[in-house]
Jmol script that loads the backbone (N, CA, C; Angstrom):
load data "model"
ATOM      1  N   MET A   1     -18.143  58.563  -1.403  1.00  0.00           N
ATOM      2  CA  MET A   1     -17.058  59.414  -0.993  1.00  0.00           C
ATOM      3  C   MET A   1     -15.790  58.568  -0.914  1.00  0.00           C
ATOM      4  N   ILE A   2     -14.678  59.165  -1.339  1.00  0.00           N
ATOM      5  CA  ILE A   2     -13.385  58.512  -1.240  1.00  0.00           C
ATOM      6  C   ILE A   2     -12.490  59.382  -0.366  1.00  0.00           C
ATOM      7  N   ALA A   3     -11.828  58.759   0.582  1.00  0.00           N
ATOM      8  CA  ALA A   3     -10.870  59.449   1.438  1.00  0.00           C
ATOM      9  C   ALA A   3      -9.599  58.613   1.472  1.00  0.00           C
ATOM     10  N   THR A   4      -8.527  59.184   1.985  1.00  0.00           N
ATOM     11  CA  THR A   4      -7.248  58.486   2.055  1.00  0.00           C
ATOM     12  C   THR A   4      -6.895  58.187   3.501  1.00  0.00           C
ATOM     13  N   ASP A   5      -6.564  56.933   3.788  1.00  0.00           N
ATOM     14  CA  ASP A   5      -6.118  56.510   5.109  1.00  0.00           C
ATOM     15  C   ASP A   5      -4.718  57.089   5.332  1.00  0.00           C
ATOM     16  N   VAL A   6      -4.562  57.912   6.352  1.00  0.00           N
ATOM     17  CA  VAL A   6      -3.286  58.578   6.621  1.00  0.00           C
ATOM     18  C   VAL A   6      -2.183  57.561   6.922  1.00  0.00           C
ATOM     19  N   ARG A   7      -2.507  56.505   7.616  1.00  0.00           N
ATOM     20  CA  ARG A   7      -1.507  55.519   8.019  1.00  0.00           C
ATOM     21  C   ARG A   7      -1.007  54.683   6.852  1.00  0.00           C
ATOM     22  N   THR A   8      -1.914  54.236   5.977  1.00  0.00           N
ATOM     23  CA  THR A   8      -1.523  53.333   4.893  1.00  0.00           C
ATOM     24  C   THR A   8      -1.332  54.043   3.551  1.00  0.00           C
ATOM     25  N   GLY A   9      -1.956  55.218   3.381  1.00  0.00           N
ATOM     26  CA  GLY A   9      -1.893  55.928   2.112  1.00  0.00           C
ATOM     27  C   GLY A   9      -2.852  55.373   1.064  1.00  0.00           C
ATOM     28  N   ARG A  10      -3.701  54.464   1.460  1.00  0.00           N
ATOM     29  CA  ARG A  10      -4.646  53.839   0.522  1.00  0.00           C
ATOM     30  C   ARG A  10      -5.996  54.549   0.518  1.00  0.00           C
ATOM     31  N   ALA A  11      -6.639  54.498  -0.651  1.00  0.00           N
ATOM     32  CA  ALA A  11      -7.982  55.064  -0.782  1.00  0.00           C
ATOM     33  C   ALA A  11      -8.969  54.196  -0.010  1.00  0.00           C
ATOM     34  N   ARG A  12      -9.949  54.853   0.569  1.00  0.00           N
ATOM     35  CA  ARG A  12     -10.987  54.133   1.310  1.00  0.00           C
ATOM     36  C   ARG A  12     -12.347  54.683   0.898  1.00  0.00           C
ATOM     37  N   ARG A  13     -13.232  53.788   0.476  1.00  0.00           N
ATOM     38  CA  ARG A  13     -14.576  54.176   0.069  1.00  0.00           C
ATOM     39  C   ARG A  13     -15.440  54.323   1.318  1.00  0.00           C
ATOM     40  N   LEU A  14     -16.097  55.467   1.453  1.00  0.00           N
ATOM     41  CA  LEU A  14     -16.969  55.739   2.597  1.00  0.00           C
ATOM     42  C   LEU A  14     -18.411  55.692   2.112  1.00  0.00           C
ATOM     43  N   SER A  15     -19.038  54.546   2.266  1.00  0.00           N
ATOM     44  CA  SER A  15     -20.397  54.389   1.746  1.00  0.00           C
ATOM     45  C   SER A  15     -21.415  54.090   2.842  1.00  0.00           C
ATOM     46  N   ALA A  16     -20.973  54.090   4.085  1.00  0.00           N
ATOM     47  CA  ALA A  16     -21.892  53.869   5.204  1.00  0.00           C
ATOM     48  C   ALA A  16     -21.372  54.646   6.402  1.00  0.00           C
ATOM     49  N   GLY A  17     -22.269  54.988   7.297  1.00  0.00           N
ATOM     50  CA  GLY A  17     -21.865  55.704   8.501  1.00  0.00           C
ATOM     51  C   GLY A  17     -22.275  57.160   8.454  1.00  0.00           C
ATOM     52  N   ASP A  18     -21.574  57.975   9.226  1.00  0.00           N
ATOM     53  CA  ASP A  18     -21.872  59.395   9.376  1.00  0.00           C
ATOM     54  C   ASP A  18     -21.565  60.146   8.075  1.00  0.00           C
ATOM     55  N   ALA A  19     -22.603  60.590   7.373  1.00  0.00           N
ATOM     56  CA  ALA A  19     -22.434  61.248   6.076  1.00  0.00           C
ATOM     57  C   ALA A  19     -21.649  62.549   6.194  1.00  0.00           C
ATOM     58  N   ALA A  20     -21.912  63.328   7.233  1.00  0.00           N
ATOM     59  CA  ALA A  20     -21.199  64.600   7.399  1.00  0.00           C
ATOM     60  C   ALA A  20     -19.705  64.367   7.601  1.00  0.00           C
ATOM     61  N   ALA A  21     -19.359  63.385   8.410  1.00  0.00           N
ATOM     62  CA  ALA A  21     -17.945  63.069   8.636  1.00  0.00           C
ATOM     63  C   ALA A  21     -17.287  62.549   7.357  1.00  0.00           C
ATOM     64  N   ALA A  22     -18.034  61.793   6.556  1.00  0.00           N
ATOM     65  CA  ALA A  22     -17.500  61.279   5.296  1.00  0.00           C
ATOM     66  C   ALA A  22     -17.185  62.421   4.335  1.00  0.00           C
ATOM     67  N   VAL A  23     -18.081  63.403   4.254  1.00  0.00           N
ATOM     68  CA  VAL A  23     -17.850  64.562   3.383  1.00  0.00           C
ATOM     69  C   VAL A  23     -16.642  65.351   3.871  1.00  0.00           C
ATOM     70  N   LEU A  24     -16.556  65.568   5.173  1.00  0.00           N
ATOM     71  CA  LEU A  24     -15.414  66.297   5.728  1.00  0.00           C
ATOM     72  C   LEU A  24     -14.104  65.564   5.458  1.00  0.00           C
ATOM     73  N   ALA A  25     -14.107  64.253   5.652  1.00  0.00           N
ATOM     74  CA  ALA A  25     -12.889  63.461   5.426  1.00  0.00           C
ATOM     75  C   ALA A  25     -12.473  63.507   3.966  1.00  0.00           C
ATOM     76  N   SER A  26     -13.423  63.373   3.063  1.00  0.00           N
ATOM     77  CA  SER A  26     -13.089  63.319   1.641  1.00  0.00           C
ATOM     78  C   SER A  26     -12.604  64.663   1.102  1.00  0.00           C
ATOM     79  N   ALA A  27     -12.839  65.734   1.852  1.00  0.00           N
ATOM     80  CA  ALA A  27     -12.419  67.062   1.416  1.00  0.00           C
ATOM     81  C   ALA A  27     -11.347  67.669   2.320  1.00  0.00           C
ATOM     82  N   SER A  28     -10.795  66.873   3.212  1.00  0.00           N
ATOM     83  CA  SER A  28      -9.802  67.368   4.167  1.00  0.00           C
ATOM     84  C   SER A  28      -8.422  67.448   3.516  1.00  0.00           C
ATOM     85  N   ILE A  29      -8.137  68.581   2.889  1.00  0.00           N
ATOM     86  CA  ILE A  29      -6.873  68.782   2.180  1.00  0.00           C
ATOM     87  C   ILE A  29      -5.737  68.847   3.202  1.00  0.00           C
ATOM     88  N   PRO A  30      -4.747  67.964   3.066  1.00  0.00           N
ATOM     89  CA  PRO A  30      -3.622  67.959   4.022  1.00  0.00           C
ATOM     90  C   PRO A  30      -2.909  69.318   4.067  1.00  0.00           C
ATOM     91  N   GLY A  31      -2.630  69.770   5.272  1.00  0.00           N
ATOM     92  CA  GLY A  31      -1.964  71.051   5.446  1.00  0.00           C
ATOM     93  C   GLY A  31      -2.902  72.241   5.470  1.00  0.00           C
ATOM     94  N   VAL A  32      -4.149  72.014   5.069  1.00  0.00           N
ATOM     95  CA  VAL A  32      -5.142  73.091   5.065  1.00  0.00           C
ATOM     96  C   VAL A  32      -6.210  72.807   6.110  1.00  0.00           C
ATOM     97  N   TYR A  33      -6.725  71.574   6.119  1.00  0.00           N
ATOM     98  CA  TYR A  33      -7.757  71.168   7.068  1.00  0.00           C
ATOM     99  C   TYR A  33      -7.235  70.015   7.921  1.00  0.00           C
ATOM    100  N   PRO A  34      -7.790  69.844   9.106  1.00  0.00           N
ATOM    101  CA  PRO A  34      -7.312  68.759   9.973  1.00  0.00           C
ATOM    102  C   PRO A  34      -7.746  67.382   9.471  1.00  0.00           C
ATOM    103  N   VAL A  35      -7.016  66.394   9.924  1.00  0.00           N
ATOM    104  CA  VAL A  35      -7.361  64.993   9.663  1.00  0.00           C
ATOM    105  C   VAL A  35      -8.718  64.714  10.296  1.00  0.00           C
ATOM    106  N   VAL A  36      -9.530  63.860   9.663  1.00  0.00           N
ATOM    107  CA  VAL A  36     -10.852  63.507  10.183  1.00  0.00           C
ATOM    108  C   VAL A  36     -10.834  62.050  10.613  1.00  0.00           C
ATOM    109  N   ARG A  37     -11.282  61.803  11.838  1.00  0.00           N
ATOM    110  CA  ARG A  37     -11.362  60.431  12.338  1.00  0.00           C
ATOM    111  C   ARG A  37     -12.722  59.865  11.937  1.00  0.00           C
ATOM    112  N   PHE A  38     -12.717  58.727  11.231  1.00  0.00           N
ATOM    113  CA  PHE A  38     -13.943  58.092  10.740  1.00  0.00           C
ATOM    114  C   PHE A  38     -13.802  56.596  10.980  1.00  0.00           C
ATOM    115  N   ASP A  39     -14.691  56.020  11.763  1.00  0.00           N
ATOM    116  CA  ASP A  39     -14.628  54.590  12.121  1.00  0.00           C
ATOM    117  C   ASP A  39     -13.264  54.190  12.665  1.00  0.00           C
ATOM    118  N   GLY A  40     -12.669  55.062  13.472  1.00  0.00           N
ATOM    119  CA  GLY A  40     -11.393  54.744  14.106  1.00  0.00           C
ATOM    120  C   GLY A  40     -10.177  54.888  13.212  1.00  0.00           C
ATOM    121  N   VAL A  41     -10.355  55.469  12.019  1.00  0.00           N
ATOM    122  CA  VAL A  41      -9.254  55.635  11.067  1.00  0.00           C
ATOM    123  C   VAL A  41      -9.083  57.120  10.771  1.00  0.00           C
ATOM    124  N   ASP A  42      -7.833  57.591  10.731  1.00  0.00           N
ATOM    125  CA  ASP A  42      -7.563  58.978  10.382  1.00  0.00           C
ATOM    126  C   ASP A  42      -7.542  59.123   8.866  1.00  0.00           C
ATOM    127  N   LEU A  43      -8.379  60.049   8.348  1.00  0.00           N
ATOM    128  CA  LEU A  43      -8.547  60.202   6.907  1.00  0.00           C
ATOM    129  C   LEU A  43      -8.311  61.633   6.451  1.00  0.00           C
ATOM    130  N   VAL A  44      -7.859  61.757   5.204  1.00  0.00           N
ATOM    131  CA  VAL A  44      -7.735  63.053   4.540  1.00  0.00           C
ATOM    132  C   VAL A  44      -8.351  62.933   3.148  1.00  0.00           C
ATOM    133  N   ASP A  45      -8.272  63.998   2.386  1.00  0.00           N
ATOM    134  CA  ASP A  45      -8.826  64.084   1.041  1.00  0.00           C
ATOM    135  C   ASP A  45      -8.512  62.844   0.202  1.00  0.00           C
ATOM    136  N   GLY A  46      -9.532  62.297  -0.439  1.00  0.00           N
ATOM    137  CA  GLY A  46      -9.365  61.107  -1.264  1.00  0.00           C
ATOM    138  C   GLY A  46      -8.476  61.316  -2.467  1.00  0.00           C
ATOM    139  N   GLY A  47      -8.321  62.558  -2.896  1.00  0.00           N
ATOM    140  CA  GLY A  47      -7.464  62.856  -4.029  1.00  0.00           C
ATOM    141  C   GLY A  47      -5.997  62.551  -3.779  1.00  0.00           C
ATOM    142  N   VAL A  48      -5.618  62.411  -2.527  1.00  0.00           N
ATOM    143  CA  VAL A  48      -4.234  62.057  -2.208  1.00  0.00           C
ATOM    144  C   VAL A  48      -3.914  60.667  -2.751  1.00  0.00           C
ATOM    145  N   ALA A  49      -4.854  59.745  -2.617  1.00  0.00           N
ATOM    146  CA  ALA A  49      -4.640  58.369  -3.082  1.00  0.00           C
ATOM    147  C   ALA A  49      -5.177  58.139  -4.486  1.00  0.00           C
ATOM    148  N   SER A  50      -6.269  58.809  -4.836  1.00  0.00           N
ATOM    149  CA  SER A  50      -6.894  58.572  -6.139  1.00  0.00           C
ATOM    150  C   SER A  50      -7.692  59.804  -6.539  1.00  0.00           C
ATOM    151  N   ASN A  51      -7.119  60.627  -7.431  1.00  0.00           N
ATOM    152  CA  ASN A  51      -7.822  61.874  -7.752  1.00  0.00           C
ATOM    153  C   ASN A  51      -9.020  61.673  -8.669  1.00  0.00           C
ATOM    154  N   THR A  52      -9.127  60.510  -9.321  1.00  0.00           N
ATOM    155  CA  THR A  52     -10.287  60.188 -10.151  1.00  0.00           C
ATOM    156  C   THR A  52     -10.648  58.724  -9.914  1.00  0.00           C
ATOM    157  N   PRO A  53     -11.443  58.428  -8.883  1.00  0.00           N
ATOM    158  CA  PRO A  53     -11.734  57.032  -8.525  1.00  0.00           C
ATOM    159  C   PRO A  53     -12.747  56.363  -9.461  1.00  0.00           C
ATOM    160  N   ILE A  54     -12.347  56.188 -10.714  1.00  0.00           N
ATOM    161  CA  ILE A  54     -13.232  55.634 -11.735  1.00  0.00           C
ATOM    162  C   ILE A  54     -13.630  54.201 -11.416  1.00  0.00           C
ATOM    163  N   SER A  55     -12.694  53.401 -10.914  1.00  0.00           N
ATOM    164  CA  SER A  55     -13.013  51.997 -10.624  1.00  0.00           C
ATOM    165  C   SER A  55     -14.086  51.882  -9.551  1.00  0.00           C
ATOM    166  N   ASP A  56     -14.065  52.792  -8.567  1.00  0.00           N
ATOM    167  CA  ASP A  56     -15.106  52.767  -7.527  1.00  0.00           C
ATOM    168  C   ASP A  56     -16.468  53.080  -8.129  1.00  0.00           C
ATOM    169  N   ALA A  57     -16.523  54.062  -9.009  1.00  0.00           N
ATOM    170  CA  ALA A  57     -17.788  54.415  -9.656  1.00  0.00           C
ATOM    171  C   ALA A  57     -18.320  53.243 -10.472  1.00  0.00           C
ATOM    172  N   ALA A  58     -17.439  52.576 -11.206  1.00  0.00           N
ATOM    173  CA  ALA A  58     -17.854  51.430 -12.017  1.00  0.00           C
ATOM    174  C   ALA A  58     -18.348  50.281 -11.140  1.00  0.00           C
ATOM    175  N   GLU A  59     -17.638  50.012 -10.043  1.00  0.00           N
ATOM    176  CA  GLU A  59     -18.054  48.946  -9.117  1.00  0.00           C
ATOM    177  C   GLU A  59     -19.417  49.223  -8.507  1.00  0.00           C
ATOM    178  N   LEU A  60     -19.739  50.503  -8.336  1.00  0.00           N
ATOM    179  CA  LEU A  60     -21.029  50.878  -7.755  1.00  0.00           C
ATOM    180  C   LEU A  60     -22.140  50.946  -8.798  1.00  0.00           C
ATOM    181  N   GLY A  61     -21.818  50.606 -10.066  1.00  0.00           N
ATOM    182  CA  GLY A  61     -22.839  50.514 -11.090  1.00  0.00           C
ATOM    183  C   GLY A  61     -22.960  51.686 -12.032  1.00  0.00           C
ATOM    184  N   ALA A  62     -22.022  52.617 -11.996  1.00  0.00           N
ATOM    185  CA  ALA A  62     -22.093  53.765 -12.906  1.00  0.00           C
ATOM    186  C   ALA A  62     -21.987  53.301 -14.353  1.00  0.00           C
ATOM    187  N   THR A  63     -22.837  53.850 -15.199  1.00  0.00           N
ATOM    188  CA  THR A  63     -22.778  53.531 -16.622  1.00  0.00           C
ATOM    189  C   THR A  63     -22.240  54.697 -17.429  1.00  0.00           C
ATOM    190  N   LYS A  64     -22.218  55.886 -16.830  1.00  0.00           N
ATOM    191  CA  LYS A  64     -21.616  57.060 -17.450  1.00  0.00           C
ATOM    192  C   LYS A  64     -20.759  57.742 -16.397  1.00  0.00           C
ATOM    193  N   ILE A  65     -19.527  58.034 -16.771  1.00  0.00           N
ATOM    194  CA  ILE A  65     -18.600  58.657 -15.838  1.00  0.00           C
ATOM    195  C   ILE A  65     -17.987  59.870 -16.517  1.00  0.00           C
ATOM    196  N   GLY A  66     -18.069  61.017 -15.858  1.00  0.00           N
ATOM    197  CA  GLY A  66     -17.482  62.230 -16.410  1.00  0.00           C
ATOM    198  C   GLY A  66     -16.385  62.739 -15.490  1.00  0.00           C
ATOM    199  N   THR A  67     -15.351  63.281 -16.091  1.00  0.00           N
ATOM    200  CA  THR A  67     -14.269  63.894 -15.328  1.00  0.00           C
ATOM    201  C   THR A  67     -13.938  65.226 -15.982  1.00  0.00           C
ATOM    202  N   PRO A  68     -13.339  66.126 -15.237  1.00  0.00           N
ATOM    203  CA  PRO A  68     -12.931  67.398 -15.842  1.00  0.00           C
ATOM    204  C   PRO A  68     -11.917  67.167 -16.956  1.00  0.00           C
ATOM    205  N   ARG A  69     -12.034  67.897 -18.043  1.00  0.00           N
ATOM    206  CA  ARG A  69     -11.138  67.727 -19.182  1.00  0.00           C
ATOM    207  C   ARG A  69      -9.677  67.985 -18.837  1.00  0.00           C
ATOM    208  N   HIS A  70      -9.405  68.844 -17.889  1.00  0.00           N
ATOM    209  CA  HIS A  70      -8.015  69.187 -17.601  1.00  0.00           C
ATOM    210  C   HIS A  70      -7.211  68.021 -17.026  1.00  0.00           C
ATOM    211  N   LEU A  71      -7.862  66.921 -16.681  1.00  0.00           N
ATOM    212  CA  LEU A  71      -7.141  65.761 -16.171  1.00  0.00           C
ATOM    213  C   LEU A  71      -6.496  64.947 -17.287  1.00  0.00           C
ATOM    214  N   GLY A  72      -6.784  65.285 -18.534  1.00  0.00           N
ATOM    215  CA  GLY A  72      -6.144  64.611 -19.653  1.00  0.00           C
ATOM    216  C   GLY A  72      -6.648  63.199 -19.884  1.00  0.00           C
ATOM    217  N   VAL A  73      -7.909  62.934 -19.597  1.00  0.00           N
ATOM    218  CA  VAL A  73      -8.468  61.597 -19.774  1.00  0.00           C
ATOM    219  C   VAL A  73      -8.716  61.335 -21.250  1.00  0.00           C
ATOM    220  N   ASN A  74      -8.322  60.169 -21.717  1.00  0.00           N
ATOM    221  CA  ASN A  74      -8.604  59.737 -23.083  1.00  0.00           C
ATOM    222  C   ASN A  74     -10.034  59.191 -23.082  1.00  0.00           C
ATOM    223  N   TRP A  75     -10.976  59.970 -23.573  1.00  0.00           N
ATOM    224  CA  TRP A  75     -12.395  59.608 -23.479  1.00  0.00           C
ATOM    225  C   TRP A  75     -12.716  58.306 -24.199  1.00  0.00           C
ATOM    226  N   ARG A  76     -12.144  58.073 -25.366  1.00  0.00           N
ATOM    227  CA  ARG A  76     -12.427  56.827 -26.079  1.00  0.00           C
ATOM    228  C   ARG A  76     -11.885  55.633 -25.302  1.00  0.00           C
ATOM    229  N   GLY A  77     -10.682  55.770 -24.774  1.00  0.00           N
ATOM    230  CA  GLY A  77     -10.102  54.692 -23.969  1.00  0.00           C
ATOM    231  C   GLY A  77     -10.885  54.451 -22.693  1.00  0.00           C
ATOM    232  N   LEU A  78     -11.364  55.519 -22.087  1.00  0.00           N
ATOM    233  CA  LEU A  78     -12.165  55.396 -20.870  1.00  0.00           C
ATOM    234  C   LEU A  78     -13.442  54.630 -21.139  1.00  0.00           C
ATOM    235  N   ARG A  79     -14.090  54.916 -22.258  1.00  0.00           N
ATOM    236  CA  ARG A  79     -15.333  54.212 -22.606  1.00  0.00           C
ATOM    237  C   ARG A  79     -15.064  52.712 -22.728  1.00  0.00           C
ATOM    238  N   ARG A  80     -13.994  52.339 -23.377  1.00  0.00           N
ATOM    239  CA  ARG A  80     -13.673  50.909 -23.528  1.00  0.00           C
ATOM    240  C   ARG A  80     -13.315  50.275 -22.195  1.00  0.00           C
ATOM    241  N   LEU A  81     -12.654  51.043 -21.329  1.00  0.00           N
ATOM    242  CA  LEU A  81     -12.206  50.520 -20.051  1.00  0.00           C
ATOM    243  C   LEU A  81     -13.354  50.295 -19.075  1.00  0.00           C
ATOM    244  N   VAL A  82     -14.271  51.248 -18.980  1.00  0.00           N
ATOM    245  CA  VAL A  82     -15.271  51.249 -17.906  1.00  0.00           C
ATOM    246  C   VAL A  82     -16.663  50.810 -18.336  1.00  0.00           C
ATOM    247  N   LEU A  83     -17.110  51.282 -19.468  1.00  0.00           N
ATOM    248  CA  LEU A  83     -18.497  51.048 -19.844  1.00  0.00           C
ATOM    249  C   LEU A  83     -18.665  49.763 -20.647  1.00  0.00           C
ATOM    250  N   PRO A  84     -19.811  49.088 -20.471  1.00  0.00           N
ATOM    251  CA  PRO A  84     -20.052  47.843 -21.228  1.00  0.00           C
ATOM    252  C   PRO A  84     -20.247  48.113 -22.704  1.00  0.00           C
TER     253      PRO A  84
END
end "model"
wireframe off; spacefill off
backbone 0.3
color backbone group
């Protein structure tokens, strides 16, 4: 799960701790849902900082990464960038 730190504006990977709170934080759309406190940090939807966290997926060992076509991803370039 990726969420955005409200104070710094940076993406934060949530890979340990309360799973329910991580899901809520990563989907907390600003202005629609409240900020979620997770490990003492106020978090909102991860899309605020990174709407397609490809580097996080690659760091975690992903060998295939798919994104919705409407994001305009260059699939050939993505393959060269992320996959071995």
